[in-house]
Every structure is written in C-alpha cells, then in structure tokens.
C-alpha positions in Angstrom: -45.5 52.1 23.7 -42.1 51.0 21.7 -39.1 53.2 21.7 -37.8 55.2 19.1 -34.1 56.2 18.7 -32.9 58.8 16.1 -29.2 58.2 15.8 -26.9 60.8 13.2 -24.0 58.4 12.5 -23.3 55.0 12.1 -25.2 51.8 13.0 -23.3 48.9 13.4 -25.1 45.1 14.0 -22.7 42.9 14.9 -19.7 43.0 17.3 -17.0 40.8 15.6 -14.1 41.8 14.2 -15.8 43.1 10.9 -18.3 45.0 13.1 -15.8 46.7 15.7 -13.3 47.4 12.6 -16.0 49.6 11.5 -17.0 51.3 14.1 -13.4 52.4 14.9 -12.8 53.3 11.2 -16.1 55.5 11.2 -14.4 57.9 13.3 -15.6 61.1 14.3 -18.8 60.2 12.8 -21.1 58.7 16.1 -21.2 54.9 16.2 -23.9 53.3 17.8 -23.2 49.3 18.0 -25.3 46.6 18.8 -24.5 43.3 19.9 -26.6 40.3 21.2 -23.7 39.5 23.8 -21.4 41.5 25.8 -18.1 42.4 23.4 -15.9 38.9 22.6 -18.7 36.8 23.3 -21.0 34.9 20.5 -18.6 36.0 17.8 -16.5 34.0 15.5 -14.1 36.2 15.4 -12.8 35.7 18.7 -12.9 31.8 18.5 -10.6 31.7 15.4 -7.5 30.0 15.9 -5.4 29.9 13.2 -4.5 34.1 12.4 -4.3 36.4 9.7 -3.0 35.4 6.3 -0.8 38.6 4.6 2.3 39.0 2.8 4.5 40.1 5.6 7.7 38.3 4.6 10.5 39.3 2.0 9.8 36.0 0.0 6.5 36.6 -0.5 3.8 39.3 -2.1 0.3 40.5 -2.3 -0.1 39.0 -5.7 1.5 35.4 -5.0 -1.1 35.8 -1.9 -3.7 36.8 -4.4 -3.1 34.0 -6.6 -3.5 31.4 -3.7 -6.6 33.2 -3.1 -8.1 32.7 -6.2 -7.2 29.4 -7.1 -8.9 28.1 -3.9 -12.1 29.6 -5.1 -12.4 27.9 -7.7 -13.2 29.9 -10.2 -15.9 32.3 -8.6 -13.3 34.6 -6.8 -13.6 38.4 -7.9 -9.8 39.2 -8.9 -9.9 42.8 -8.1 -11.5 42.1 -4.6 -8.8 39.8 -4.2 -5.8 42.3 -5.1 -7.5 44.9 -2.5 -7.5 42.3 0.3 -4.0 40.8 0.1 -2.7 44.6 -0.8 -4.5 45.9 1.9 -3.6 42.9 4.3 -0.8 43.6 5.5 -1.3 47.3 7.2 -4.4 45.1 8.3 -2.1 43.2 10.6 0.1 46.0 11.5 -2.7 48.0 12.6 -4.1 45.3 14.4 -0.6 45.0 16.2 -0.3 48.9 17.0 -3.8 48.2 19.0 -2.0 46.0 21.1 -2.7 42.6 19.0 0.0 40.2 20.3 1.4 38.6 16.8 4.1 36.1 17.3 7.3 37.9 16.3 10.6 36.5 15.3 14.1 37.5 17.1 14.6 40.2 14.6 11.1 41.7 15.9 9.1 40.9 12.2 6.2 38.8 12.5 6.5 35.5 12.8 4.4 33.2 10.1 3.2 29.9 9.8 1.9 27.6 7.0 -1.7 26.6 6.3 -3.0 24.3 3.4 -3.4 25.8 0.2 -0.8 28.8 0.6 2.4 28.8 -1.6 4.4 30.5 1.3 4.3 30.6 5.1 1.9 33.4 5.6 -0.6 32.9 8.7 0.6 35.6 11.3 -0.4 33.9 14.8 -1.2 34.7 18.3 0.6 31.9 20.2 -0.4 28.4 18.4 -4.0 29.0 18.7 -4.9 31.9 20.1 -5.1 34.7 17.3 -8.9 35.5 17.3 -9.5 35.9 21.2 -6.2 38.1 21.6 -6.9 40.5 18.6 -10.7 41.0 19.7 -9.4 41.4 23.3 -7.1 44.6 21.6 -9.9 45.9 19.0 -12.5 45.9 22.2 -10.0 47.5 24.3 -9.7 50.2 21.7 -13.5 50.2 21.1 -14.2 50.7 24.6 -11.9 53.5 24.9 -12.8 55.4 21.6 -15.3 58.5 22.5 -17.5 58.4 19.1 -18.7 54.7 20.0 -21.5 53.6 22.2 -22.2 49.9 22.5 -25.5 48.3 23.5 -25.3 44.9 24.6 -27.9 42.2 25.0 -29.3 43.8 21.6 -30.9 41.4 19.5 -31.9 42.3 15.7 -35.5 41.6 14.9 -36.0 43.6 11.8 -34.7 45.5 9.0 -36.6 49.1 9.1 -37.2 50.3 5.4 -39.4 53.7 3.5 -41.9 53.1 1.0 -38.5 52.8 -1.7 -37.0 50.1 -0.2 -34.4 51.8 1.3 -33.2 50.6 5.1 -33.2 53.3 7.6 -32.7 51.2 10.8 -33.3 48.3 12.3 -35.8 47.2 15.2 -33.7 45.5 18.3 -34.9 43.6 21.2 -33.1 44.1 24.9 -34.5 42.6 27.5 -38.0 41.8 26.0 -38.5 45.6 24.7 -39.0 46.6 21.1 -36.8 49.8 19.8 -36.4 51.3 17.0 -33.6 52.7 16.2 -32.9 55.3 13.1 -29.9 55.8 11.5 -28.6 56.9 7.9 -25.9 54.5 7.4 -27.0 50.5 9.1 -24.0 47.8 8.8 -24.5 44.8 9.4 -22.0 42.5 10.3 -24.2 39.6 11.6 -21.6 36.3 11.2 -22.3 33.0 9.3 -24.9 30.2 9.3 -23.3 27.7 11.4 -25.7 28.0 14.2 -28.2 26.1 11.5 -26.0 22.8 11.6 -26.0 20.2 14.0 -22.5 20.3 14.2 -20.3 23.4 13.8 -17.4 25.0 15.1 -18.8 28.4 15.4 -21.3 30.0 18.2 -24.8 29.0 18.8 -26.0 32.8 17.7 -25.0 32.7 14.3 -27.6 31.6 12.9 -28.1 33.8 9.9 -30.6 36.1 10.8 -29.2 39.1 9.3 -28.7 37.6 6.0 -32.1 36.3 6.6 -33.5 39.8 7.3 -31.6 41.7 3.9 -33.0 38.7 1.9 -36.8 39.4 3.1 -35.9 42.9 2.6 -34.7 42.7 -1.1 -31.1 42.8 -0.8 -29.4 40.7 -3.7 -27.7 37.4 -2.2 -25.0 35.7 -4.0 -23.7 32.3 -3.6 -25.6 31.1 -0.3 -25.1 27.2 -1.2 -20.8 27.3 -0.5 -20.4 26.5 2.8 -17.0 25.5 4.3 -16.7 22.4 6.6 -13.4 22.4 8.7 -12.4 19.0 8.8 -10.8 19.2 12.2 -13.6 19.5 14.5 -12.9 17.6 17.9 -15.5 14.8 17.9 -16.3 14.8 21.5 -19.9 15.5 21.3 -20.0 18.9 22.4 -22.4 21.6 21.1 -20.5 23.9 19.4 -17.5 21.3 18.9 -14.0 22.8 19.6 -11.7 23.2 16.4 -8.4 21.5 15.9 -6.6 24.6 14.2 -5.4 23.7 11.0 -2.2 24.9 11.9 -1.9 21.5 14.0 -1.6 20.1 10.0 0.9 23.0 9.2 2.9 21.6 12.0 3.4 18.4 10.9 0.2 16.2 12.7 -1.1 13.3 10.5 -4.6 12.0 9.9 -5.1 8.6 10.4 -7.6 6.2 10.8 -8.5 3.8 13.8 -5.7 1.1 13.1 -3.1 4.2 12.9 -3.0 4.4 8.9 -2.4 7.8 7.5 -4.9 8.0 4.5 -4.8 11.5 3.4 -2.4 10.9 0.5 -4.9 8.6 -1.0 -7.3 11.6 -1.1 -5.2 14.5 -2.2 -1.8 15.4 -3.5 -0.8 17.8 -1.0 -1.9 14.9 1.5 -2.8 16.9 5.0 -2.1 20.7 3.8 -4.3 19.9 0.7 -7.4 22.1 0.5 -10.5 22.0 2.9 -12.8 20.6 1.1 -10.6 17.8 0.1 -9.7 17.0 3.4 -13.1 17.5 4.6 -14.3 14.8 2.4 -11.5 12.2 3.0 -12.8 12.5 6.7 -16.1 12.3 5.8 -15.4 9.1 3.6 -13.1 7.3 6.5 -15.7 7.6 9.2 -18.6 6.4 6.7 -16.5 3.5 5.8 -16.1 2.7 9.6 -12.4 3.2 9.7 -12.8 6.7 12.1 -10.7 9.4 11.9 -7.9 11.0 14.3 -5.5 13.8 13.9 -2.0 12.3 15.4 -0.1 15.1 16.8 2.3 12.8 18.9 5.4 13.3 17.1 4.6 16.7 15.4 4.0 18.5 18.7 3.8 16.5 21.4 4.9 18.1 24.9 5.0 21.3 23.6 1.1 21.1 23.2 -0.2 23.2 26.4 1.9 26.4 25.6 1.8 26.2 21.4 -2.0 25.2 21.1 -3.6 26.1 24.3 -7.3 26.0 23.4 -7.1 22.8 21.6 -5.0 20.8 24.6 -7.8 22.6 27.0 -10.7 21.2 24.8 -8.8 17.7 24.2 -8.1 17.3 28.4 -11.6 18.5 29.3 -13.0 15.2 27.5 -10.3 12.9 28.7 -7.7 13.2 25.4 -4.5 13.9 26.3 -3.2 14.9 22.6 0.5 14.6 23.8 0.3 11.1 24.1 -3.2 10.1 21.8 -4.5 11.1 18.6 -7.4 13.5 18.5 -10.7 11.9 16.9 -12.1 15.0 14.5 -15.2 15.0 12.5 -16.2 17.9 9.5 -18.1 20.6 10.7 -19.9 23.7 9.5 -17.0 26.4 9.7 -17.6 29.4 7.6 -20.6 30.4 5.1 -18.8 31.7 1.6 -22.2 32.9 0.1 -24.2 36.1 1.6 -25.3 39.7 1.1 -23.5 40.9 -2.0 -21.7 44.0 -1.6 -19.1 46.2 -3.5 -15.7 47.1 -2.3 -16.9 49.7 0.5 -19.4 47.2 1.6 -22.5 48.8 -0.2 -25.4 46.3 -0.6 -27.8 46.7 -3.5 -30.1 48.4 -1.0 -29.7 52.1 -0.3 -28.6 52.8 3.5 -27.3 49.3 4.2 -23.9 48.0 4.3 -22.4 44.6 4.9 -18.7 43.2 6.1 -17.3 40.1 7.3 -19.1 36.5 7.3 -22.9 37.2 5.9 -21.4 39.6 3.3 -20.1 38.1 -0.2 -17.6 40.8 -1.2 -16.0 38.5 -4.0 -12.8 37.4 -2.0 -13.7 33.8 -1.2 -15.5 32.5 -4.4 -16.6 28.7 -3.7 -14.0 27.8 -0.8 -12.1 30.2 1.8 -8.6 30.0 1.7 -7.3 29.7 5.5 -7.1 32.4 7.4 -8.6 34.8 5.1 -12.0 35.2 7.0 -10.2 37.5 10.0 -8.1 39.2 6.8 -11.4 40.2 5.2 -13.2 40.9 8.5 -10.7 43.9 9.2 -10.2 44.9 5.8 -13.3 45.3 4.5 -14.9 46.3 8.1 -12.8 49.3 7.7 -13.9 50.1 4.4 -17.4 50.0 5.1 -16.6 52.4 8.2 -15.0 55.1 6.1 -17.6 55.0 3.8 -20.8 55.0 6.1 -19.1 58.0 8.0 -20.2 60.1 4.7 -23.6 59.3 4.6 -26.2 62.1 5.1 -29.7 61.6 6.5 -32.4 60.8 4.4 -35.7 62.6 4.1 -38.0 59.7 3.8 -40.1 58.4 6.1 -39.5 54.6 7.7 -42.4 52.4 8.0 -43.7 51.1 10.7 -42.3 47.2 11.0 -43.0 44.4 13.3 -40.6 41.7 14.6 -39.5 38.7 12.3 -40.9 35.6 13.6 -39.1 33.5 15.8 -38.4 29.7 15.1 -38.9 27.7 18.6 -36.1 25.6 19.8 -37.5 22.4 19.1 -37.8 23.0 15.4 -34.7 24.9 14.9 -32.8 21.7 16.1 -35.1 19.5 13.8 -33.6 21.8 11.3 -29.9 21.7 12.1 -29.8 17.7 12.0 -31.8 18.2 8.4 -28.9 20.7 7.4 -26.0 18.5 8.6 -27.4 15.7 6.9 -28.7 16.9 3.5 -26.9 20.1 3.0 -23.5 19.1 4.5 -20.3 18.1 3.2 -21.8 15.6 0.8 -25.4 16.4 -1.2 -27.6 15.3 -3.8 -30.9 15.9 -5.1 -32.7 13.3 -2.7 -31.5 14.9 0.2 -31.9 18.7 -1.0 -35.4 17.9 -1.6 -35.9 16.4 1.2 -34.6 19.4 3.2 -36.4 22.0 1.0 -40.2 19.9 1.9 -39.0 20.3 5.7 -38.3 23.8 5.3 -41.6 24.6 3.9 -43.4 22.8 6.8 -41.5 24.9 9.0 -42.3 28.1 7.2 -45.9 26.8 7.4 -46.0 26.5 11.1 -44.0 29.0 12.4 -44.4 31.8 9.4 -41.4 33.3 7.3 -38.6 34.1 9.5 -34.7 34.9 8.6 -33.6 31.2 9.9 -35.9 29.8 7.6 -35.2 32.0 4.5 -31.8 31.1 4.4 -32.0 27.6 5.1 -33.9 28.0 1.9 -31.4 29.4 0.3 -28.9 27.4 0.9 -30.7 24.1 -0.3 -32.5 25.9 -3.2 -29.0 27.3 -4.4 -27.5 23.5 -3.9 -30.1 21.7 -5.7 -30.1 24.2 -8.8 -25.9 24.0 -8.6 -25.8 20.4 -10.8 -21.9 20.2 -10.2 -19.2 20.2 -7.4 -17.3 23.4 -6.8 -15.7 24.4 -3.9 -17.2 23.7 -0.6 -20.4 22.5 -2.3 -20.0 18.8 -3.2 -22.8 16.8 -5.0 -22.6 13.1 -4.9 -24.5 12.5 -8.0 -22.7 15.6 -9.9 -19.3 14.7 -8.8 -17.5 16.9 -12.0 -16.9 20.4 -12.0 -18.5 22.3 -15.1 -16.2 24.1 -17.3 -18.4 27.6 -16.9 -17.9 29.1 -13.5 -21.2 30.9 -12.8 -22.6 32.9 -9.6 -25.8 32.3 -7.9 -27.8 35.4 -7.7 -30.9 35.8 -5.6 -33.3 38.4 -4.8 -36.3 37.9 -3.1 -39.3 39.9 -3.6 -39.0 42.2 -0.6 -41.8 41.2 1.9 -44.2 43.6 3.0 -43.8 45.6 6.3 -45.2 43.6 9.2 -46.5 46.4 10.6 -46.8 46.2 14.5 -50.4 45.5 15.9 -51.5 48.2 18.4 
C-alpha cells in the first residue's frame, strides 16, 4: 500500500537556488521541499563559478543590464521579463549577502564586480574567483535549515505528476528508498534543473536529465523553445563526466584561447574575441578542434601564480588531471551547460496547468531567449524563485479529486548512455537535418523499447524543435541553415496530455 501525504502548503521539487529561494519566500506558509540528494549536492546552482550579474555600481543601471540581456537573447527575450529581472536583481544580490553569501567587496565595502562576455559593464558579483554558486548555496541552505516553516525530504526522486480530471496538478508521486509516496498539495513548484545529463559532454550534474520538464510536457503543460541549448565554450577536456568548468571569468581576466601551436584564434571568429557571445566562442573552439588544431585556454600571463587562491576550483580540477594552469595551457572543449527552453511561465512562475509553477532552469520565463547572457542564471533563479514562492503561499486547497498515477518508466543506464552520445553528436554545437533525423529515429526506437518516459520526451522535444527551426539563432546553429531569419519566432509545443498511468493493484 503506497503512502499518501496531504500537505496543506507549498510543495517544491528540487533544491537548487530557485527551489530554496522559493521555499524561503513562501513563509509563513508550510513548505515541503523534495530533493533527490542531500542539500547542496546534485544541483547545478552549487557548481556555478562565475557569479551573479546585477547593476550594483554607480556607472551601471538595470536598463543597461536589460539591454545586454535582450541583445544576447537574439530577438527572443521578453523585454518585460528582462526589465523585471534586472530591476529586481540588485536587491536579490543584497538579500543573498544578508543571508551570509560572502560576495567579494571593494575596500569601501561595495560589491566588487568583474566583466564577462557580452556585458557592457563589469557587473558580475563574485565570491572568490570561482566559488559563487557553492558559497551562495551554503548561505541559503543554512537559512532553509533554520526556517521553521520549511521541511526537507532528501533522497526523494520525482516519479510523476498527480492531476485531477481537469488536468490541474494536485501534487507529485515521489520515490524514496524504493517506496512510492503520493504527496498532495494545493501548489507544486518544479525547480528540477536542466537537461545537461542528456549530453555526453556536460558541465552539469548527471542527475539533471530534464525529468521535471518531461513530466510537465507529458501532463500537457506549454513548453517553449526546447531547441535552445547553451554550450559553455571552456569545459576542461580531461575525460571527466561531468566535465569540470573553466569559468568565463578567466577570459574576463585576460586569458586567451590558443591552438596547439600557441596561436590565439578567437579574433578570426568574433570581433570581441575571447569576450564574444558564448555560442560564437563555442563554435570557434569546435572548429579548431575539428580541424585538428586543438583548443586551449592560456591563463599563464593573465592569472599565473595567483591561480590557487583566485580560481581554486579550476586550479584543483586541473591539478587533479596533471595540468598546472600556472605554467600550462588548459585543454578545453564545448559542453552542454544550460537549457534556455523549458516549461512556459508567467512572471510569477505559473505554468499553463493550474496548480503547477516552475522556476530555475526547467522554466522558460522569457529572460534568456535564444542565448543566456553570462551569469544571469543564478540571478533568474533568485528573482523568479522568490516571485513564485510569494505567489504560491496564497493558493487554497482545491476541491477536486486527484487521479491515481503510476511511476513514469525509467530509462536503463545502457540506453541513457547511447542517448547521451547521440545528443552530443546530433543536437550539439553544430546541427543539421541528417543528424537530427538520425537522433529522432533513435529516440523513437528507445521509446518503443522502454516506454514514453520523461527523459525520452525531452530528447524528442529538443530534436524535433531543432529540426523545425530552419535557421541559426543564438545557441541553435544549423550547418545547413546558417542564416538568421529576419522574423524571430518562438517554438511553442503542447503535447496531448498522456492519460494517467494507473498503478496496478
């Protein structure tokens, strides 16, 4: 007999920055947070190196930050969402600092800010050189642990969404220690992260496999722009899975991209060279590697002996692989880093399904468009997570009856590894019709063998939307359609809701 819990409050699935910020903002309403791992583990927020972008200096403004965000998004950013993000951004950074996040400071006590690609001003609030995500999450986790209105269930894996006969979401089916539990709640937030775990080369936790996004799609939620995947140009190429990240802050400090013979190559690909948009830098590195010239990040002059304390995470990853970045260039490779598409939401996190909110990387709030601006992701998680939490605390328990549901089918690891290789090959930095059709055929074969689960649903959404978009825009580059069309358009997908999979007696 499966357990059933009635939670008269806010239910949050996922414990990255978006989920935990929402949990804090929902006070005093009772909050139940479900995390698949101990807090701080298996979430991309804790791995973020660069920092949080916000207009915190006198020579900057939210309007300038919004303009850079809109430009980076290649015609698909919602201007209202960008203005909201950048307008509320400075207070979001200050709120995290008040919780104890140890942002770098100037001698006068102000925020010390760095420059990253496609920003017109130095506006990246950092912690150390590459410790932002880890240190911010430490502060937020401590606040969550101390909050009397928040209960956390660790080792709870999302296995299904519970709906009523009208399609409204009434809670989730979770699995912990092999036992299934139905958790009913008036308001459910998906903060389940991105899809990097579906790619063979990724900088994100392996658990980020798009399960929340896939379950929302199968439930009939509106999905926007699933084809837009950002590939970080400089993952450290040492064969690790996931690949360690060489933060963009290194290029902001003056590190150069060079090939095997030491020639700097970025000026041949982008006017801004190393500080060009991520998609351009990723394609340049891909091209150098494909031509057999290799690609390396040379920070010997820009950072040199300062590496151990300026960029400790990068330094440790390099040294563990036998690379001393103080005296050696770092081999780099583009890697799946962030998913711009997701479950469509309004500015309070509400999705197209009653009872369901989304925040963080699994959501599409309108702020990223076709290409996320560097260091806007932690900011979006904090701003929109808080907005969702405040909105959810006012929701009353519906009177409709939940329908029974069985757990969504899992994808065996052997099949997952086949899928990951195919996603990196055919839906990666460069795409074309032949590869995308090959990927779709593989997804169809895997569905026939293993069922219509959320992972394969997401892979199919990415591939189908990428095949349908016959242009190159932002993070989506079609080798067979390299031009950018004059009229920007969103991809909007609403799948037929899958009938509930009733658990057998």
